[in-house]
C-alpha positions as CSV (number, residue, x, y, z in Angstrom):
1,X,-20.4,-11.7,-1.4
2,X,-23.4,-12.3,0.8
3,X,-21.1,-13.1,3.7
4,X,-19.3,-9.8,3.1
5,X,-22.5,-7.9,3.1
6,X,-23.5,-9.5,6.4
7,X,-20.1,-8.6,7.9
8,X,-20.5,-5.0,6.8
9,X,-23.9,-4.9,8.5
10,X,-22.2,-6.2,11.7
11,X,-19.6,-3.4,11.4
12,X,-22.4,-0.8,11.0
13,X,-24.7,-2.2,13.8
14,X,-23.8,-0.5,17.1
15,X,-24.6,-3.8,18.9
16,X,-22.0,-5.9,17.0
17,X,-19.7,-3.1,15.9
18,X,-16.9,-3.7,18.4
19,X,-16.6,-7.4,17.9
20,X,-16.9,-7.0,14.1
21,X,-14.2,-4.3,14.1
22,X,-11.9,-6.6,16.1
23,X,-12.4,-9.3,13.4
24,X,-11.7,-6.7,10.7
25,X,-8.4,-5.8,12.4
26,X,-7.5,-9.5,12.8
27,X,-8.1,-10.2,9.1
28,X,-6.7,-7.0,7.5
29,X,-4.1,-5.5,9.9
30,X,-1.2,-7.6,8.6
31,X,-1.9,-7.4,4.8
32,X,-2.6,-3.6,5.1
33,X,0.6,-3.2,7.2
34,X,2.6,-5.0,4.5
35,X,0.9,-3.0,1.7
36,X,1.6,0.4,3.4
37,X,5.1,-0.7,4.4
38,X,5.9,-1.4,0.7
39,X,4.9,2.2,-0.1
40,X,6.3,4.2,2.8
41,X,9.2,1.8,3.7
42,X,9.6,3.0,7.3
43,X,8.1,0.9,10.1
44,X,7.2,3.8,12.3
45,X,5.6,5.7,9.4
46,X,3.7,2.6,8.4
47,X,2.2,2.3,11.9
48,X,1.0,5.9,11.7
49,X,-0.5,5.4,8.2
50,X,-2.1,2.1,9.2
51,X,-3.8,3.7,12.2
52,X,-5.1,6.5,9.9
53,X,-6.3,4.0,7.4
54,X,-8.4,2.1,10.0
55,X,-9.8,5.4,11.3
56,X,-10.9,6.3,7.8
57,X,-12.3,2.8,7.2
58,X,-14.3,3.2,10.4
59,X,-15.4,6.7,9.6
60,X,-16.5,6.0,6.0
61,X,-17.8,2.5,6.2
62,X,-21.3,3.8,6.2
63,X,-20.6,5.2,2.7
64,X,-19.2,1.9,1.3
65,X,-21.5,1.0,-1.6
66,X,-20.3,-2.5,-2.1
67,X,-19.3,-1.8,-5.8
68,X,-16.0,-3.4,-5.0
69,X,-14.8,-5.9,-2.4
70,X,-14.2,-4.6,1.1
71,X,-10.6,-5.7,0.6
72,X,-10.1,-3.5,-2.5
73,X,-11.9,-0.5,-0.9
74,X,-9.7,-0.7,2.2
75,X,-6.5,-1.1,0.1
76,X,-7.5,1.9,-1.9
77,X,-7.8,3.9,1.3
78,X,-4.5,2.6,2.5
79,X,-2.8,3.5,-0.8
80,X,-4.2,7.0,-0.7
81,X,-3.3,7.5,2.9
82,X,0.3,6.3,2.2
83,X,0.7,8.5,-0.8
84,X,-0.7,11.5,1.0
85,X,1.6,10.8,3.9
86,X,4.7,10.7,1.7
87,X,3.7,13.9,-0.2
88,X,3.1,15.8,3.1
89,X,6.3,14.5,4.7
90,X,8.3,15.5,1.6
91,X,6.6,18.9,1.5
92,X,7.4,19.5,5.2
93,X,11.0,18.5,4.6
94,X,11.2,20.8,1.6
95,X,12.2,17.9,-0.8
96,X,10.6,15.9,-3.5
97,X,9.0,12.6,-2.8
98,X,11.7,10.9,-4.8
99,X,14.4,12.5,-2.6
100,X,12.4,11.4,0.5
101,X,12.2,7.9,-0.8
102,X,16.0,7.8,-1.4
103,X,16.6,9.2,2.0
104,X,14.3,6.5,3.5
105,X,16.1,3.7,1.6
106,X,19.4,5.0,2.8
107,X,18.0,4.7,6.4
108,X,16.7,1.2,5.9
109,X,19.9,-0.5,7.1
110,X,19.4,1.1,10.5
111,X,15.7,0.1,10.7
112,X,15.5,-2.9,13.1
113,X,12.3,-4.1,11.2
114,X,14.1,-4.3,7.9
115,X,15.7,-7.7,7.4
116,X,16.9,-7.3,3.9
117,X,20.3,-7.5,2.4
118,X,22.3,-5.4,-0.2
119,X,20.3,-6.9,-3.1
120,X,17.0,-5.9,-1.5
121,X,18.4,-2.4,-0.9
122,X,19.4,-2.2,-4.6
123,X,15.9,-3.4,-5.6
124,X,14.4,-0.6,-3.4
125,X,16.6,2.0,-5.0
126,X,15.6,0.7,-8.5
127,X,11.9,0.9,-7.5
128,X,12.3,4.4,-6.2
129,X,13.4,5.6,-9.7
130,X,10.2,4.4,-11.2
131,X,7.2,6.7,-11.8
132,X,4.7,6.5,-8.9
133,X,2.1,4.4,-10.8
134,X,4.7,1.9,-11.9
135,X,6.0,1.7,-8.3
136,X,2.6,0.9,-7.0
137,X,1.8,-1.7,-9.6
138,X,5.2,-3.4,-9.2
139,X,5.0,-3.5,-5.4
140,X,1.5,-4.9,-5.4
141,X,2.3,-7.5,-8.0
142,X,5.8,-8.5,-6.9
143,X,5.8,-8.1,-3.2
144,X,2.1,-8.6,-2.3
145,X,1.4,-11.1,-5.1
146,X,-2.0,-9.4,-5.9
147,X,-3.8,-10.4,-9.0
148,X,-4.1,-7.8,-11.8
149,X,-7.9,-7.8,-11.2
150,X,-7.4,-6.9,-7.5
151,X,-4.9,-4.2,-8.4
152,X,-7.3,-2.8,-11.0
153,X,-10.0,-2.5,-8.3
154,X,-7.6,-0.8,-5.9
155,X,-6.1,1.7,-8.4
156,X,-9.0,2.1,-10.7
157,X,-6.9,1.2,-13.7
158,X,-7.6,-1.3,-16.5
159,X,-5.9,-4.7,-16.3
160,X,-4.2,-4.0,-19.7
161,X,-2.7,-0.8,-18.5
162,X,-1.5,-2.5,-15.3
163,X,0.2,-5.3,-17.2
164,X,1.9,-2.7,-19.4
165,X,3.0,-0.7,-16.3
166,X,4.3,-3.8,-14.6
167,X,6.2,-4.9,-17.8
168,X,7.8,-1.4,-18.1
169,X,8.7,-1.4,-14.4
170,X,10.4,-4.8,-14.6
171,X,12.5,-3.7,-17.6
172,X,13.6,-0.5,-15.9
173,X,14.5,-2.4,-12.7
174,X,16.5,-5.0,-14.6
175,X,18.4,-2.2,-16.4
176,X,19.1,-0.4,-13.1
177,X,20.3,-3.6,-11.4
178,X,22.6,-4.6,-14.3
179,X,24.1,-1.2,-14.6
180,X,24.7,-0.3,-11.0
């Protein structure tokens, strides 16, 4: 934890800020990209949301209180940015976020950055049918292999509630896959 506090000080100090931010990008760019991509699905949209996430991190780092890990704080920002992006995109298109997700899933085959097969497309369709919270919990646990404690810090939900959400999500996905 002391190491993280020192790193945050480097990020805040104008003399070491550029080098520290480059290090931050090196450490967190790929995991944040994967996290955002799991939520928004589209590579191009992910790049936009990732950029906005790092802008917000840079803007609000001075307000970071250290009550959670830097990792959790940044993932919370990324999650909020991704959900806000999806809501705004759906609103601008005049459709629901579920309809937007289904449209995005249908377009995944054409996405050169998607290397999945029919089974993965079916899984994405099943996930899209889940409530938003279950989607987030499932994706963080299944795809990103985050621990419940980490997800709890990111989403601000108890570990018990997360375990229940994940269990319900898995059951719903199993049912969808078996019946379609």
